[in-house]
N, C-alpha and C positions, 0 to 999 in steps of 0.2 A: 395448795395444789398448784402444781405448775400448769401454766396455760400457754397456748400458741396461737398465733394470728393466722387465720386462713388466708391463703393467697387468692388474689382476685382471679376470676376466670369468666370466660364467656360461655353463655349457654350454647351447648352443642347444636341445638336446633336452630338457634339464631345464626350461628356460623354457616350452617348449611343453607339457610335462607339467603345469605349474602352472596352465594355462588350463582352464576348464570344457570338458568334452567335449560338443559339440552333440548327438551321438548319444545320450549318456547322459541329457542334459536332455530330449530329445524322448521317450526311453523312459519317463522319470519322469513327464512330463506325460500321456502316453498311459495309463500305469498309473493315474494319478489319475482320468482321465476314465472308464476302465472301472470303477474302484472306485465312482465316483459313480453310474454307470449301474446297477451291481449293487445299490447301496443303494436307488436309486429303484425298481428292479424288485422288490426285496424288500418295500419299503413298499407297492407296488401289489398284490403278491400277498397281503400281510397284510390290506389293505383289502378285496380281493375275497373273501378267505376269511371275513372278519368279517361282511361285508354281502351274502354271496352270495344269501341268500334274498330280500332286498329287491331286489337287482339283477335276478335272474331273474323276480321278480314284476313288476317294472316292464316288462321286455321282453315278458312275456306279455300285460300290459295293452295295450301298444302294438300287438302283433300282433292281439289281439282287436278293438281299435278299428278298425284298418285293414281287417281282414277283414269286420267288421260293417258298415263304411261301404260297402265294395264290394258286399256282399250286399244292403244296403238300396237302393243305387242300381239294382242288377240286378233284384231281385225285388219291390221296392215302388215306387220312383220311376218307372222306365221303364214298367211296366204301367199305373200310374195316369195317367201322361202320355198314353199311348195311349188309355186309356178316356175321359179328358177330351176329347181331340181328337175322338174318335168322337161323343161327345155334342154337341160344339160344332157339328159339321157341319150337323145338322138345324136348329139355331137360326139359324145363319148363312143357311141357305136361306130361312127365313121372313123374315129381315131383308132379304135381297136382293130377294125377291118384293115386300116392302112398298115398297121404293124404286121398283120398276118398276110397281107397281099404279096404277090410275087411280081416283080417287074417294077421298074422305076415309075413308069407312066401311071400304072394302077395306083401305086402308093401316093404319088403326087396328087392325083385326082381325088383320092379319098381324104388326104390331109387338107386339101383345099375345101372340100365339102364340110369337113369338121370345123373349119374356120368361118366359112361363109354361111353355112346352114343349108338345109334341104328338107323336102317333104313338109314344107310349111313351118319348120322349126328354125329357131335361131342357131347360128354357129357360135363358136367360142368367143369371137370378138364382140358380137352383139350382146351376148350374155354377160360378158365382163363389164360392158358399159351400161346396159339397161338394168342390171341387177348388181351394181357395184357394192352395195352394202350387205349383200347376202353371202352365205358360205359358198353357194354354188357360183356366184359371181367371182369370188376370190379364186376358187378352184379353176374356173374358166381361164383365168390369167395363166395358170400353170400349163394347162393343155394348149392354149394358144401359143405360148412361148415355145413349147416343145414341137408343136406343129410347124411353126415358122423356122425353127432350127432344122428340121428335117427337109424343109423346102429351100434351105440355104439362104433364107432371109435373116441374116444374123442380127442386124440392127433391131428388127422387129422382135426377134427372139429375146434379146436383152431387155427391150422395153417391157414386154409382158411378164417375163420371169422376174424382173426386178419389182414388179407391182404385186407379186404373189408373196403371201406371208402365212407361215404355218409352224406349229410345234411338232409336226409329224416327224418321226424318226428317220424316214427315208426321203420324203418329198422335198422338204426344204433343203437338205444338203444336195440333192440332185438338181434342184433349181439353181442353186448357187454354182454348182459344178458345170452345168450346161451354159450358164452365163460366161464362165471361164473359157469353156470350149469355143463359144462364139467370139469372145475377144481374141482368142488364139487364131481363129480363122480370118479375122480382119487385121491381123498383124499387130494388135495391141498386147504384146506379150507381158509387159509389166502388170497391166490390169488383170490379165489371165492368171498370173501368179497370185495376186491378191485374192481373187475369187476362189482359186483352188485351195488356198489356205483357209479361207472362210468355210468352204464346204467340208474340209477335213476336220475342222475344229467345232463345227456346230453340234454334232452328235458323235458319241463314241460307239462305233459298231464295226464289225469285221468287213462289212460291205462298202459303205460309202467312205468311211475314214481311210481304209487301206487304199481304195481306188484313188482318192484325191491326194493322199500323201505322196503316192508314186507320181501322179501327174504334176504335183507341185515341185517335186524333186527334179523331174525331167525338165520342167520349165525353168527352174533355177539354174540348171546346168546350161541351158540355151542362153541364159542371160549372163553367164559367167559368174554366178553367185554360188561358189563352191561350198561355203560354210552353211548356207541355207539348205542346199541340196543334201549335204551330209546330215544335218539335223533331222530333216524329214525322213531320210532313208534309215537312219539309226532308230528313229521312233517306230518306223514300219517294222523293222526286223525285231526290235525288242518287245513290242506290244501286240503285233499282229502276225506273228511268225508262221501261223498255219495258213495264211492266205496265199493265193497265187501271186499277188503283188509282192509279197515279201520274198518269194522265190526269185523274182526278177531283180531284187534290190542290189545284189552283189555286182551285177554288170554296171549299174549306174554308180555304185560306190567307187568302183575302180576309176570311172571317168572323173568323178568329183575329186577324188584324192589326187589324181594326176594334174588337176588344175591348180592345186595349191603350191 
């Protein structure tokens, strides 16, 4: 009977036992992660232990600053704002009455009262200096500048209006435009043109933009700057055609074109 020799082989179970066990590998990796975390935690604890005074000191400083800021806002800023607003009311009343008054002497007297104060209340100048960090103090700069302009004190008008700052759609352009008017009055036409252009470009609306584009164009013509005048006049006609200023633009367009 024919016979054959069996080939050598490895036991299947033995072969499987030779392969790395996934569970063992995962357990080993997890252990390494925890060991790493333990080491990090240990280093953190050492750091905190070593610098705990500095850390707690820094925390206390932050708390004190926050609480101090809140207290300052509550007990200093808010009462000061209210006090400034109360002072401003009387000065604003004088200013309003000056606008409505008839006769130069009456107007001048009321504008002066609005600046200097009366009835035991501060005027705009004192409010601007005594409450300089408040909203009312800032607004007092605007009113003071306008009052000085009405009184023909143009240098003072420029000083106070230049100190005023606002995002208001009308007030800020009007402040810049009145500075331009003041420079025009004292013969500094170049500066007047600069401020008219600032006033026109600050906000886009049919009131202040159109008004100061026209003034900028007229001033540019006075300075012999035809190209600048034409630019402002064309802007006025193209973008603010419904305004009274746009209706006047053609007259000045002719003047500017004749200069070229």
